[in-house]
C-alpha positions as CSV (number, residue, x, y, z in Angstrom):
1,M,-11.1,-28.7,-44.0
2,K,-13.9,-26.6,-42.6
3,R,-17.4,-27.7,-41.6
4,H,-20.3,-25.9,-43.1
5,I,-23.3,-24.7,-41.1
6,G,-25.3,-28.0,-41.7
7,Q,-22.3,-30.0,-40.7
8,Q,-21.9,-27.9,-37.6
9,M,-25.5,-28.5,-36.7
10,A,-25.1,-32.2,-37.2
11,L,-22.1,-32.2,-34.9
12,A,-24.0,-30.3,-32.2
13,S,-26.8,-32.8,-32.6
14,A,-24.4,-35.7,-32.2
15,V,-23.0,-34.3,-29.0
16,F,-26.5,-33.6,-27.7
17,C,-27.6,-37.2,-28.5
18,A,-24.5,-38.6,-26.9
19,L,-25.0,-36.5,-23.8
20,L,-28.7,-37.4,-23.6
21,A,-27.8,-41.1,-23.7
22,L,-25.9,-40.7,-20.4
23,P,-28.9,-40.1,-18.1
24,V,-31.0,-42.7,-20.0
25,S,-28.1,-45.2,-19.3
26,G,-28.4,-44.3,-15.6
27,L,-32.1,-44.9,-15.8
28,V,-31.5,-48.3,-17.3
29,V,-29.1,-49.2,-14.5
30,W,-31.7,-48.0,-11.9
31,L,-34.5,-50.0,-13.6
32,I,-32.4,-53.2,-13.7
33,M,-31.6,-52.8,-10.0
34,T,-35.1,-52.0,-8.9
35,R,-37.4,-53.8,-11.3
36,G,-35.2,-56.3,-13.1
37,L,-35.1,-57.2,-16.8
38,A,-38.6,-58.7,-16.8
39,D,-40.3,-55.3,-16.4
40,T,-41.4,-53.6,-19.6
41,W,-39.7,-50.3,-18.8
42,T,-36.2,-51.8,-18.8
43,P,-36.1,-53.0,-22.4
44,S,-37.7,-49.8,-23.5
45,A,-35.0,-47.7,-21.8
46,L,-32.4,-50.0,-23.4
47,A,-33.9,-49.3,-26.8
48,G,-33.8,-45.6,-26.0
49,V,-30.1,-45.8,-25.2
50,A,-29.4,-47.7,-28.4
51,F,-31.5,-45.2,-30.5
52,L,-29.7,-42.2,-29.0
53,L,-26.2,-43.7,-29.6
54,C,-27.1,-44.7,-33.2
55,C,-28.4,-41.2,-33.8
56,A,-25.2,-39.8,-32.4
57,G,-23.1,-42.0,-34.7
58,V,-25.1,-41.0,-37.8
59,F,-25.0,-37.3,-37.0
60,Y,-21.2,-37.5,-36.4
61,V,-20.7,-39.2,-39.8
62,M,-22.9,-36.5,-41.4
63,S,-20.8,-33.8,-39.7
64,R,-17.5,-34.9,-41.1
65,P,-16.1,-32.5,-43.7
66,Q,-15.7,-33.9,-47.1
67,P,-12.4,-33.7,-49.0
68,P,-12.4,-31.5,-52.1
69,L,-13.0,-33.2,-55.4
70,P,-10.0,-33.7,-57.7
71,P,-9.8,-31.5,-60.8
72,S,-11.8,-32.7,-63.8
73,D,-9.7,-34.2,-66.6
74,T,-12.2,-33.4,-69.3
75,Q,-11.4,-30.6,-71.7
76,E,-14.2,-28.3,-72.7
77,D,-13.7,-26.4,-76.0
């Protein structure tokens, strides 16, 4: 099954979101090490990672090609 242009764009967006989550994850680790969990920046960065990973998941599901529909059983005269 082939992906259409919209599905290809969704797949590219999923890859982009997943790759963008990597440096934000590094930022979270750095914030935890330097400022701790009590600082307001750390939970915000964690929310950013969760958001980007959820977006990547949704975009990936949208990019999956759909199987063709079965033939219709109705007879049209």
